[in-house]
C-alpha positions in Angstrom: 18.9 11.0 7.2 15.0 11.0 9.0 14.0 13.1 6.5 14.5 10.7 3.3 13.5 7.8 5.8 10.1 9.9 6.0 9.9 10.8 2.6 10.0 7.4 1.7 7.9 6.4 4.1 5.3 8.6 2.9 5.7 7.3 -1.0 5.3 4.2 0.3 2.2 5.0 1.7 0.8 6.9 -1.1 1.8 4.3 -3.4 0.1 1.5 -1.1 -3.2 4.1 -1.4 -2.7 4.2 -5.4 -2.5 0.3 -5.5 -5.7 0.2 -3.5 -7.5 2.9 -5.5 -6.7 1.1 -8.5 -7.3 -2.0 -7.5 -10.6 -1.3 -6.4 -11.5 1.4 -9.7 -10.3 -1.6 -12.1 -10.9 -4.7 -10.5 -14.0 -4.4 -8.8 -17.2 -4.2 -10.6 -19.5 -0.9 -10.9 -18.4 2.5 -9.2 -15.9 3.5 -7.0 -18.2 3.9 -4.1 -20.2 0.6 -5.0 -16.7 -1.2 -4.9 -16.0 0.2 -2.3 -19.2 -0.8 -0.8 -18.7 -4.5 -1.5 -15.4 -4.3 0.3 -16.6 -2.8 3.5 -19.5 -5.4 3.3 -17.1 -8.4 2.6 -15.0 -7.2 5.1 -12.1 -7.6 2.0 -9.7 -4.8 3.2 -7.0 -7.0 4.5 -6.8 -9.0 1.2 -6.8 -5.8 -1.0 -4.7 -4.0 0.7 -2.0 -7.0 0.6 -2.7 -6.8 -3.5 -2.1 -3.1 -3.2 1.1 -3.5 -1.1 2.7 -4.8 -4.5 3.0 -1.1 -6.0 5.5 -0.8 -3.0 7.8 -3.1 -4.6 8.2 -1.3 -7.7 8.5 1.4 -5.9 11.1 -0.1 -3.7 13.4 -0.9 -5.9 13.4 2.4 -8.1 15.0 3.9 -4.8 17.2 1.0 -5.0 18.1 1.6 -8.3 18.9 5.1 -8.0 21.0 4.5 -4.7 18.3 5.7 -2.5 18.8 3.4 -0.2 17.4 5.8 3.0 14.3 6.1 1.0 13.9 2.4 0.1 13.9 2.0 3.7 11.5 4.5 4.4 9.3 2.4 1.8 9.9 -1.2 3.4 9.0 0.7 7.1 5.8 2.1 5.3 5.0 -1.7 4.1 5.9 -3.5 7.5 3.1 -1.3 8.9 0.9 -1.6 6.1 1.4 -5.8 6.7 0.8 -5.2 10.6 -2.7 -3.3 9.5 -3.4 -6.4 7.8 -3.1 -8.8 10.2 -4.8 -6.2 12.4 -7.9 -6.6 10.2 -7.5 -10.2 9.5 -8.4 -11.3 13.6 -10.8 -8.2 14.1 
């Protein structure tokens, strides 16, 4: 049970990282390094992480559809962690 939750948690973090990469690479202008520099300069981490976390929604529903509830629970925990990180970045 704990292993399944941990796997879901890792998949949730990877889905968020992939969403972040895809957003920075394809939506923002320039190369990845230039776009990441703009994100750092304007402190847009929270906003982009919010958009990137949408990828977790897809993963969550795939796990629910396959009746892998513990992995879906891990994805949900990862999403809450990302939300907590966003909350912290908004106030710093």
